[in-house]
N, C-alpha and C positions, 0 to 999 in steps of 0.2 A: 324587323325584330320585335318579338312580343315583349311588352313591358313587364317587369317583374312586379309581383303583388307586394304591396307595402306590408312591412312587418307590424303586426298589431301589438305594440309594446304596452298599450294601455291595459290589455288583459292581464299581463303579468303584474303590472303595478297594482291593480285592484285586488288581485288574488294573493299577492305577497303577504300582506298582514295576516290574513286568515291562515295561510299555509304555515307561516312562521310560528304563530301561536299554537296551532294544532300539532305541529311537529315537536315543538318544545314541551308541550304539556301532555301529549298522547303518544306520539310515535317513539321518541327517544326513551321515555320511561318504559314503554312496552318492550322494546328490544333489550333495555337494561334488566328488566325483570326476567325475561326469557333467558338471558345470559347468566343471571345469578342463579337460576334454577339448576344449572349444570355444575355448581360448585357446592362445597360444604366445608366444615371444619374437621381437621384431623384431631388426634389425641392431644397434640401440642397446642391446639387452638389456632393453627395456621389454616388459611384458606387454600383449599386444594380442588383441582378439577376432578369431578366424579362422573361426568357424562350423564347418563340417564338413570343413575342409581337412586336419585331422589324420587323419580317417578316410579321406579320399581318398588321402593318402600311404600309410596303412597297407595299404589294399587294392590300390592301383595302382602305387605307386612300388616298383620292384624291390628297392631297398635295404631296404625294410620288408616288402613283400608276400611275398617268397620265404620269409622266416623265419616270417611269420604263417601262411601257408597250410601250411607244413611242420608247425608246432606244432598247427594245427587238425586236420590229417590224423592226426598222432600221437595227439592227444587222442581223436579219434573211434575209432581202433583200440583205444586203452586202454579206452574205454567198451564197445565191441563185445565184447571179451574178457570183461569183467565180466558182460555180459548173457548171453553164450553159455556161460560156464563157471561163474561164481559163483552166479548165481540158480538155474539148474537143479540144481546140486549142493545148494544150500541147500534147495530144495523137496524133493529126494530125501531128504536127511538128516532134514528135518522129518517127512516121511511115515514113515520108518523109526522115528524116535524116538517118534512118537505111537502106535506099535503097543502095545496093552496088555500083550502077553506079553513084551515086551522087558525083560530085566533090566538093572539099573544104567543106566537111561536118563538119570537125573539127572546121573550122573557124566559120561556122554558129552556131554550138553548143555553142561556146565560146561567140559569140556576143549576142546570146539570153539569155545566163545565166548570163552575166556580171551585169545586173540591180539588180539581187538578192543579190549581195554583197554590193550594195550601201546603204548608210545611209538613214533612213527614213527622216531625216531632209533635206538632199540634194534632195531627190526625191520630197518631198512635196513642198519645196521652188521653185525648178526648174519648176515643172508643174504649180505651181501657177503663175509664171512669164509667162510661155508659153501661158496659157489660159486667161491672163489678157486682158480685152478689151481695155485698155489704152496703155500699152507698150508691150503686148505679141506678139509673132510671129504667133500665130494661125490664126488671121484674114488675115495676109499677105499670109500665105501658102494656105489658102482656096481661096484667091483671085487669086492666080497663076493658079488654076484649074477651075476658074469661079464659085466657090461655096461660095463666101464671104457672100452672102445673108443668108446662113444657120448658120452663126456664131451667137452665143448667149453668154451672160455671164453665162456659165454653172455652175460655182462655186458660183454665186450670186443668183441663183434662187432656191427656195425650191423644185421645181419639178425635178430638174436635178442635184443638188449638190451631193447628196449621190451616185447616179449612176455614175457620173463622177469620184468621188474619188474611187469607186469600180473598175472602168475600169483602173484607174491609178495603183491601186494595182495589177490588173491582169497583166498589162504591166510589172510591177516589178517582179512578182513571177511566171510567166508562165514557166520560165526556170526550176523550181523545178519539176513539173509533167512531163515536157518534158524529163528531165534526168532520172527520175525514170522509166518511161515507156520505154525509150530508152534502159536502162539496162535490163529491163524485156524482151524486144524483142530480145536482143542479147543472152539471156539465153535459148531461145527456141532451142531445139536440131536440128542440121542440118538434121537429118534423117526425122524429121517431115516435114520440108520444102521441102526436096527432094521428099518425097512421094507425097506431094501435087502437086509439079510441074509435076511429072510423070502422075498424074491424070488430068493434064491440068488446074490446079487451080493456077493462077498467078496474079500479080498486086494487085489491090484493092480488087478483089474477094478473093484472098488468105488472105489478112489482115482481112476481115470481117468474113470469114468462119473458118479460122485456127488460126491466131495469136490473134485476139481479145478475143475469149473464153479462150485462155491460159494465157492472161495477166489480166483477171478479178480480181484475188486476188491483184495484184499490184494497179489496179484502185480503189479497195476497200480501200486499205491503204492510197492512195492519198486522197480519199474522206474524210476519218476520220481525216487525218492531216489538210485538208482544213477546216473542221468543227472546230477543236480545235483552229487553228490559227486565224480564223475569229472571233470566240467568245472571243478571248483574244486580239483582235485588239485594238489599241489605238493611236499609234505613228503618223500614216499618217493623221488621222482626226485632232489630236491635232496640228500638224505642219501646216496643210493647213487651218483649220477653227478655231483654238483656242479651249480653254476649253469649251466655250459656244456652240461649234459645230453648228455654224450658217449656213445659215440664219434661224433664229427662230427655233433652235434646230432640223432642218431637217436632219442634219448629226450626230445627237447625237446617240452614241451607248453605250453599257454597260460599256465599258472602260472609256469613257469620263464622263459618269454619275457617275461612281465610283470615278473618280478623283475629280470632283467638290464636291461630298458629303464628301469624306474622308478628303481632305486637305482644302476644302473651296476655293472660288474664288470670287474676288471682294467683293460684299456685303454679299455673302453667307458664313456663318461660317462653319468651318469644323466640322463634326460629325463622329468620328471614329467608333461609335457603329452602326449607320445606314450604314456607309461605309462598315463595316464588314458584315452586312446583305446583302448588294448588292454583295460583293465578294463571300459570301456563296451561294447566288442564282446563280451566274455565275458558281461556282464550281459544283453545282447541275445540271445545264443545260448541262454542258460539260460531267459530269459523266453519266447522262442518255443517252446522245447521243453516248458516247463510248460503254456503255453496250449494247445498242440496236445493234450497229455494231458488237460487239464481239460475242454476243449470238444469234443474229437474221440474220446476213448477212454473217459473216466470215465463219461460219460452212457450209453454202451452197456453198461458193466459193472454199472450199478446194478440192472439187471433180475435179476441173480443174487443180490442181497442179500436177506436176510430182513427 
């Protein structure tokens, strides 16, 4: 008679603390928020079940939908800039820093990664000072290279405020994709690199033809992390432009829209039920994006993995 496999209780013991913390701080509040989005107050101030009526108001009522679609469009542009600027720069930096002949590579990696550990409050406040047309140092720096005529109050103009903040965010977090791609490049077997060099494939040609296809799964993971992080963004916009996300809501994203709706701001009263509907919409957008990645992209990238 075959002996039964022992039950590995130690796995549950080690996982239990993390599962309990994550469940209490994330899962339970998430389901509580989704449940609250299905309720509202009646004329008497009593809590009543309204189903999807809050979502219908959010998407169809001009009082809410204009602000929601504006925030969603701004959030999408915020994400696109990170995808088109942050991730390519991170990949390029990782490729350069992984070059064996590069001196002081560890110093460069540390210097580029340091901004990622800084507080959003510090980053937002410092960049707001730097870009200030009154006491900022940006006009002076541009004047040193003869480009002062190009300076504008980028944070004060509707056309440039959101892009400027997105680039500030890129500066802060470019170290994350750099380090992840750097680790992926180091994990490529030496035999593959040696075989490429024997075939005369070196330098950037080696990166494009050999290394890049092998790190595509890591690039995919970075892309979905960028998507989730950008559609959960809030801190930098709030610190730099306030809850109203000025000028004229041009930097308003889903996070700031949720904050004003749920907690209220100035003359706007807080509405936790509509705020929960916005939070539920954000969760749905992120869930759809993650599912598209997992079932539509990741399965195709696995063929490149060793």
